[in-house]
SETI-642305 format. One line per 3 residues: their letters; for each residue x, y, z of C-alpha. Coordinates in pm, whole numbers. Each point is the difference from the previous one (the first is absolute). Layout:
N
A) X Y Z  ...
END
This chain:
751
MTD) 654 901 -3197  138 360 -49  -42 254 265
PDR) -313 174 -240  -192 -346 52  -11 69 353
RRL) -48 380 7  -380 17 -11  -37 -186 334
REP) 262 215 194  -192 302 -67  -41 207 305
LAT) -372 -6 76  32 375 71  55 50 -396
VLG) -265 -200 -124  -281 70 242  104 305 90
PRT) 147 88 402  -320 9 157  -124 -345 -77
AAP) 374 -133 42  48 145 342  -236 -207 198
LAQ) 65 -315 -200  350 48 93  -88 -47 349
LGL) -104 -339 -100  368 -75 -141  -122 75 -357
HTT) 243 206 -181  16 -128 -359  -250 -133 -271
GDL) 153 -364 71  -69 40 392  -372 101 -49
LRH) -82 -285 -285  163 -247 263  -248 136 270
YPR) -231 -261 -40  -360 8 130  -37 -213 335
RYA) -343 -78 -82  -343 62 -243  -286 103 67
EPG) -291 -136 -192  -281 199 -92  -297 -46 239
TMT) 226 -158 262  -32 179 355  235 66 184
DLS) -114 -103 390  -44 319 191  -63 -135 294
ALV) 399 -105 22  79 343 14  221 168 322
PGE) 26 355 54  361 127 -73  68 -248 -295
HVT) 58 160 -313  -234 -175 -261  -124 -57 -367
VMA) -343 -143 -2  -282 -98 -263  -354 51 90
RVV) -304 155 -165  -126 346 59  -350 -27 184
QTT) -94 406 97  192 321 -48  -129 297 140
VRE) 140 411 1  -79 268 260  101 295 119
MRS) 186 5 364  -205 284 214  295 -42 302
RGG) 318 21 -207  -81 100 -315  39 -151 -347
AIL) -155 -277 -109  39 -399 17  -49 -288 -176
QAT) -76 -330 117  -25 -344 -198  -66 -325 135
VSD) 150 -272 -144  -62 -395 67  93 -352 -60
GPH) -350 -135 42  -40 -57 371  252 260 110
DLS) 22 397 -54  284 267 17  -6 356 -52
LTF) 165 234 -210  0 382 74  155 276 -144
FAK) 46 379 82  -53 310 -212  3 369 71
RRG) -283 2 -286  -266 -244 -62  126 45 -369
VLR) 314 -169 22  -185 -308 104  -184 -8 -277
LHE) 255 -263 -212  5 -259 282  -377 33 51
DKL) -31 -92 -428  245 -273 21  -141 -157 349
RPG) -342 -60 -128  -182 -275 153  29 -407 -147
RVG) 384 130 -114  284 -229 127  352 153 78
LFT) 322 -23 167  65 209 268  316 39 183
GTV) 62 203 310  82 -44 385  -289 -148 204
GAY) -120 200 242  -323 -5 233  -281 259 87
RGV) -218 -13 274  28 -421 -68  -28 14 -328
LQL) 352 -97 -248  80 274 -260  204 104 -267
THP) 99 360 1  79 164 -320  45 -349 -147
DYQ) 190 -34 -356  -243 -224 -201  -49 -117 -350
VVG) -371 -95 -143  -10 -313 -185  -93 79 -397
VDV) 6 361 75  340 153 28  94 -48 -420
DDE) -62 192 -261  -293 -158 -216  -292 -246 73
AAA) 155 -277 -187  325 -24 232  -209 37 277
MVE) -171 -319 -76  303 -202 -59  154 167 335
ASR) -290 -101 155  6 -377 -75  402 -39 84
PIP) 224 -92 295  109 306 127  369 -46 133
LYP) 72 107 371  324 128 45  236 4 296
ASA) -96 412 103  22 247 214  -185 299 134
AVP) 173 218 -236  -33 -209 -276  -353 -206 -39
TWR) 22 -364 -202  -200 189 -303  259 281 -47
IQR) 266 -278 1  -191 -155 -260  -75 283 -198
AVR) 411 59 22  57 -354 -121  -220 60 -295
TVL) 187 300 -116  336 -172 14  -137 -357 -156
DPL) -194 134 -276  237 146 -235  261 -222 52
LAE) 50 -283 -266  166 -343 49  333 94 -129
DLP) 2 285 312  -20 -312 246  289 -225 -31
DPL) -114 -332 116  212 -171 236  -168 -314 -112
PPE) 192 -140 -305  -267 -85 -311  106 -362 3
VLA) -88 -30 405  -371 185 -90  -33 -184 -306
RHG) 77 -323 238  -252 67 246  -276 174 -168
LRS) 46 346 176  -99 327 -189  279 279 -53
LRE) 73 221 324  -191 345 -200  -296 -251 -2
SLR) 9 -116 336  12 343 143  -271 138 -182
EIH) -183 -351 164  112 86 366  -77 347 -35
EPY) -326 53 -207  -161 -344 -15  -346 -84 -182
TEA) -36 -312 221  101 -178 300  189 -283 -254
EHQ) 210 295 -157  160 164 324  20 -425 134
RAR) 192 -64 -300  203 319 27  92 -72 372
HRL) 184 -369 -98  171 162 -287  154 230 235
RFE) 54 -197 272  200 -231 -267  220 296 -90
EAV) 75 97 379  71 -398 58  260 -20 -301
VLQ) 138 310 64  75 -79 364  109 -400 -112
AAL) 216 136 -305  189 219 252  64 -298 241
ARR) 74 -189 -304  265 240 -161  168 40 380
RAE) 57 -395 0  123 -7 -343  261 267 138
VAG) 107 -213 309  17 -315 -184  236 176 -292
QPA) 236 84 273  268 -250 57  73 -148 364
TAR) 240 -206 169  -123 -359 60  2 -143 339
VGA) 36 -366 4  99 -12 383  267 -185 95
LPG) 231 -226 -226  79 -366 124  277 -5 224
EPN) -50 398 129  -161 111 315  -365 -27 22
LLA) -177 212 225  -316 -103 -175  27 -371 120
AFD) 169 90 313  -320 226 77  -233 -313 -111
ARL) 128 -227 208  -31 217 336  -367 76 -74
PFV) -202 -114 301  -334 -39 -234  -88 -168 -326
LTA) -33 248 -287  -350 -29 -115  -129 -96 -375
GQR) -59 328 -91  368 116 112  125 -226 -190
EVG) -137 39 -296  25 377 26  337 -32 89
GQV) 77 -212 -310  -129 310 -236  177 245 190
SDD) 328 -197 -52  -82 -82 -380  -48 363 -31
LAR) 374 106 191  167 -280 -245  -106 209 -341
SRP) 199 281 -117  -280 249 -9  -161 169 310
MQR) -243 -165 169  -320 205 42  -207 -186 299
LLQ) -265 54 270  -38 -239 251  -331 38 160
GEV) -154 -221 334  -181 -13 255  94 127 324
GSG) 252 -252 171  15 -222 -331  369 45 28
KTV) 137 280 -267  274 66 165  190 -330 7
VAL) -85 22 -394  195 290 -33  260 -80 265
RAM) 79 -319 -204  2 233 -342  235 235 177
LQV) 222 -301 104  32 -120 -371  139 332 -106
VDS) 236 30 288  124 -383 -103  53 127 -342
GGQ) 202 313 115  -231 238 30  -185 247 245
AAL) -384 71 82  -171 279 92  -320 -58 222
LAP) -231 365 -39  -235 15 290  -231 285 31
TEV) 12 130 356  311 -58 237  -200 -220 228
LAA) -63 -243 -228  397 38 -151  91 -93 354
QHL) -248 -246 39  152 -173 -297  374 42 118
RTL) -133 -199 309  -193 -273 -172  299 -69 -282
RAL) 274 20 274  -227 -244 178  -32 -239 -302
LGP) 325 12 -122  182 -18 381  394 -69 -73
LAE) 7 48 -368  -106 377 34  300 49 251
DGM) 311 -29 -270  312 154 193  -185 -40 334
LGG) 78 -227 277  -257 -295 -20  -14 89 -344
AEH) -65 -298 -280  307 -116 -204  -214 165 -301
ATR) -173 262 99  -126 333 -149  -116 346 204
VAL) -348 114 34  32 386 27  -259 273 64
LTG) -21 368 -144  -300 256 73  -5 355 32
SQG) -38 46 370  377 -171 35  275 129 256
TAA) 353 69 -232  179 -314 122  -255 -214 -75
RRA) -107 134 -337  346 16 -121  102 -351 115
ALL) -321 -98 -224  85 196 -263  340 -206 8
DAA) -108 -307 28  -256 40 -324  280 210 -195
SGR) 253 -284 64  -213 -342 -83  55 -83 389
AGI) -411 47 72  -165 -283 -264  -300 155 135
VVG) -103 357 57  -304 114 201  -135 342 -50
THA) -278 266 -53  11 249 -223  329 101 79
LLG) 149 -295 -202  -88 242 -302  228 260 135
EHV) 241 116 -267  288 -110 219  -101 -334 69
QFA) 259 -234 -230  -36 -384 -19  271 -230 -128
DLG) -217 -180 -254  -377 13 90  -155 -301 -168
LVV) -340 -49 154  -256 311 129  -293 -110 232
VDE) -250 279 58  -218 -98 285  -394 125 2
QHR) 19 155 -327  -278 222 23  254 251 207
FGV) 211 11 -295  -27 175 -340  157 -166 -308
EQR) 259 276 -21  68 -88 371  69 -335 -130
DAL) 222 97 -272  184 252 225  137 -266 163
RGR) 45 -262 -285  230 281 -165  249 -34 316
AGI) 119 -277 -231  223 -23 -285  -204 -247 -219
TPH) -400 -49 99  -31 -202 325  -277 -243 41
LLV) -326 110 150  -251 -157 295  -313 188 103
MTA) -171 -121 321  -322 83 115  -247 -146 243
TPI) -259 177 -126  -221 -307 -238  -53 131 -324
PRT) -244 -124 -222  77 -114 -333  -110 301 -185
VAM) 142 250 204  319 -169 3  -32 2 -377
TLF) -87 365 -14  229 139 267  312 -248 -30
GDL) -17 -71 -330  398 25 -47  54 -264 246
EVS) -97 -394 3  -211 -63 296  86 -318 216
TLA) -251 -59 284  45 -170 364  -340 -103 112
EVP) 85 -287 235  60 129 382  284 -224 176
AGR) -137 -280 207  -94 50 373  -126 366 -27
PGT) -304 32 193  -178 267 -167  -181 320 150
TTH) -384 61 82  -93 366 -115  -331 192 211
VVA) -97 323 -72  -44 220 323  -268 288 19
ADN) 175 318 99  -279 126 194  -76 -328 215
AGW) 203 81 305  -89 -362 93  150 -184 -265
LAR) 330 327 5  45 -184 368  8 -289 -146
TWA) 255 75 -263  216 70 264  -30 -284 215
RVR) 47 -184 -259  369 125 -80  23 -61 391
EEV) -36 -324 7  221 -76 -313  271 199 201
DAG) -93 -194 295  93 -327 -216  350 128 -137
HRA) -103 140 -302  -2 358 -157  -234 273 -128
YVV) 5 255 -291  -242 267 39  33 201 -330
CAR) -95 397 -36  -72 215 -306  213 305 85
ISP) 326 53 276  -182 278 199  -314 171 44
DDR) 134 346 -184  98 -200 -313  -180 66 -298
VDA) -83 -294 -210  228 -51 -295  -140 -269 -239
RGT) 353 18 -177  179 -95 313  385 19 32
DDA) 268 -262 -23  33 -191 324  -189 295 188
DLV) -361 -113 -155  -310 201 200  -178 -230 -223
APD) 138 -258 -264  -87 135 -378  -353 -150 -43
AVL) -118 69 347  -228 244 187  -210 -16 -321
DLG) -238 307 -118  -338 -102 114  -169 284 -142
PQP) -260 230 162  -103 -152 353  -360 66 136
TPR) 182 69 357  346 114 69  243 -287 57
PPL) 199 -60 334  362 78 -81  260 -276 -99
RAV) 144 -124 353  391 34 -11  255 -219 172
EEV) 127 252 226  -363 35 150  -62 -403 -5
AAE) 290 -67 147  -66 257 326  -330 -134 -17
LAG) 51 -427 21  286 98 290  -290 135 191
LPT) -248 -280 -31  -61 -200 316  15 -312 -273
LAG) 290 39 -93  153 112 337  372 -128 43
VRI) 47 -70 -400  283 244 -122  -89 145 -343
GVL) 228 104 -313  -33 292 -276  115 -75 -329
HGR) -8 258 -272  188 157 -300  118 295 184
LPA) 211 -181 254  346 -9 -51  98 -337 -167
AEK) 207 -164 316  -333 79 191  -174 -158 -259
DDV) 228 -298 43  -43 1 377  -371 -8 8
MAR) -25 -286 -225  286 -186 153  -177 61 342
FAS) -329 -84 -130  135 -323 -208  140 -127 361
GEV) -316 58 185  148 287 222  -261 245 -158
PVL) -287 -229 -81  -240 245 -161  82 218 -294
VST) -163 328 -66  86 54 -379  -72 183 -328
TVV) -35 -224 -329  425 -12 25  -75 -339 114
EVG) -237 -52 -307  270 -236 -202  278 -212 97
VDV) 28 -18 354  21 -360 137  -70 -40 369
PEA) -132 -381 56  -98 45 341  -289 336 -154
TVM) -367 -169 29  -188 345 30  -29 258 -211
VVL) -226 286 73  -55 257 -268  -213 332 99
DAD) -182 198 -289  1 -322 -208  -271 136 -229
RFG) 267 282 -102  250 -253 -138  6 -159 -322
LSQ) -83 -382 -23  330 -127 -143  163 198 295
LHQ) -212 -153 266  50 -337 -154  398 77 52
LRG) -50 121 366  -195 -330 64  311 -191 -165
RVG) 233 129 335  -164 -245 229  -34 -411 -20
RGT) 297 -41 -121  137 -249 264  -181 -269 193
APG) -292 158 138  -253 131 -190  -94 374 -91
LCL) -271 225 75  -81 321 -164  -231 272 174
LVA) -111 292 -261  -151 289 202  -183 187 -245
DAQ) -289 231 -36  -170 -105 -351  -343 83 -73
AGS) -166 -289 -148  -1 -51 -383  288 240 -70
DAA) 374 -98 -142  139 9 292  -246 -231 161
TRL) 52 -254 -314  390 8 47  -26 -104 341
STL) -266 -256 -27  200 -197 -278  314 -7 192
AAT) -191 -110 301  -166 -280 -261  327 -138 -178
TDG) 373 -4 43  20 -62 -379  246 303 -103
FRL) -97 -34 -388  -394 33 63  109 320 250
ATV) 207 167 -277  -289 -86 -254  -240 186 246
DLE) 232 239 104  43 137 -375  -378 -6 -87
LRR) 5 232 328  278 254 -62  24 231 -288
EGD) 134 -53 -277  272 274 22  122 -137 350
VLG) 36 -354 -171  229 147 -273  232 261 215
ASQ) -130 317 -121  -112 143 382  384 -91 25
SGS) 87 200 -259  -259 280 19  -95 -93 -399
TSS) -359 -41 -100  -59 -415 -62  116 -103 -347
LRL) -254 -225 11  -304 163 -59  -262 -309 -86
LRV) 197 -330 9  -37 -144 346  273 -263 68
VRD) -263 -218 193  -291 6 -237  190 -5 -326
ADL) 249 -291 29  -126 -183 -300  75 340 -212
IAL) 337 41 198  78 -333 -133  -86 82 -312
ARE) 202 317 -22  320 -182 161  -1 -220 -279
EAT) -44 284 -269  267 215 118  270 -288 59
ALV) -64 -99 -363  42 399 -119  319 29 233
AQD) 147 -297 -148  -59 134 -356  179 336 90
PTL) 106 24 389  52 412 -77  -402 25 -109
ARW) 136 242 -316  -216 -167 -212  -279 128 237
PAL) 50 324 112  -342 99 83  50 -321 298
ADA) 303 137 99  -47 304 30  -348 -134 216
IET) 246 -129 221  202 279 76  -302 238 55
WLD) -203 -226 181  264 -173 244  267 168 -19
PGH) 273 -278 -33  288 197 196  -147 -11 309
EDF) -267 -290 -68  -180 33 363  -263 -218 -153
LER) 200 -294 67  89 108 407  -375 -131 163
A) -62 -394 66
END
């Protein structure tokens, strides 16, 4: 495909439509003809189907279809000029339209078009005057009238009307006119099709030109449904081709086979298995075998290890790391926060015991070292960790983003383990893998269960292993929703915390921000999250002002003053604390010296205190479902049952109420993940909100379109097998470059 083939789609709208028409379209992110043609209708209005006017709310910007009932024009004596008032109706409900002018003659055009009995689309901001809802100076289009001739009017009056995502500056029908201006003169050769001809023929799909015409200018409902199916499939193939190409690129790279210790050599893995105080679950053995087989191959392992909270992923990962160390290599464990990195360090050292104390008094005869590297380390500690990594003395190096620093070197990096995949982009994974002279193996761990179709879409470059079995002896956790405005229930919440503390247990209290003065930042920061990436959701317009989000500092002070918790020491944990203070707080919490910990979501993943039995989440209605599931997983990890109390102010029937009731009803992480994806914006799922770009998926939905995605994966895999560079299908390669920006591939970031 030559550049002229793409030129028509890259023409600026200012050139094609004129600057005056193009300017408001640019506010919608539409700058080129290609942008406009891919700005699909949100829905379609069927002729004769009126909008329910009773659902209108003052202040909303709306587009409604209604029938004109009455139109009057009169002079205004008090202020001069004239006023036209029209009443439109959906049948049982009315809406007033009001136009003002200095002279009556100016209103004649409106009066002529807004005749009783005619149906139109009216757009504007809903107001109220003397108790009557109205649109003042609305933009509008009368069905069957705003065309050039009577025959065309008859056709227009009978076909579906596309309704586009619009704005006050550019109503839906102006977008429709702009689309027609751009689309009508284009020929098939002006629209390079990302789907190869053989794929179109195999699935009986129409060309891109025909499908764009049917979605923007349908004559029947069947036409726009057929077009949407074809364009959804196109999106799925483009996405899956990007993933298949990435799989092929990695599979084509050489890797060092890490088979473990040879017979007669020191065997850390065998020594570790011998000192384990518990028996591996069947799932751990099965998944461990898959990982071991991958490591023994001379091509890079690309595996995602997912499992429920407490399913034993860390032990599986540690056994893989020891296999690499036994082979003479090193392993790096990348964690999203310093708290979690420090937790991993403690966990690995506790599991390994003397096996992690190479060269130390009391260390095993054949041992290694586990080093920690974080951004806030002191100079001496950092220098020691860098030396241990570069010399190879540390077989395992745990760290945060600091591991990605250009000064970090490894003697022989054989395995990269990434914990909590959704916090790291593909570039960050590859930056660490690039530290090795030869591509290391990759194991990605996530405790957010991922439905099959989502894993296939978001992690299509990875093989997936699942740990569904939780080790025996876990007592489970009960979840209840506590109404934030019910003083009695709230008092009982803190009484339950006191009861658990008196029984020798620990309690978490989680807040969405650190200080009352903090602005909520939905992007979060590394280890200093005011909220986690999918937390504090945009709830849209609220009928009444919501109370401010609770903050760690104010809640800690409030709890310290409660008679119910008199004498109970309360700790504080958040990302702004120095690393040493974080470690000290967690150690005192784990020991029971400080049995109540008020924290941000920094404790969301990986923190393991078996004595913790209570998780109280304040403003729980403002958090994502998967995140609440993660927080709940911090309790009930020992021998005592867990209790999760979700303090919330969620309106009945809202998405927030659905999230909370679903969480209280089930602990099935896969069910929760599916509901979460159904409730969240698709851009969030793909990470577009993280990168600031618009979502690459306009029509495809990863939950709803599971079968279509599976079909697209087969087609994409076959195409890449024929030509890994996709040079034979330049339009497909161009779509990947244009839509998905493989230089960043942020669409792979989120679970």
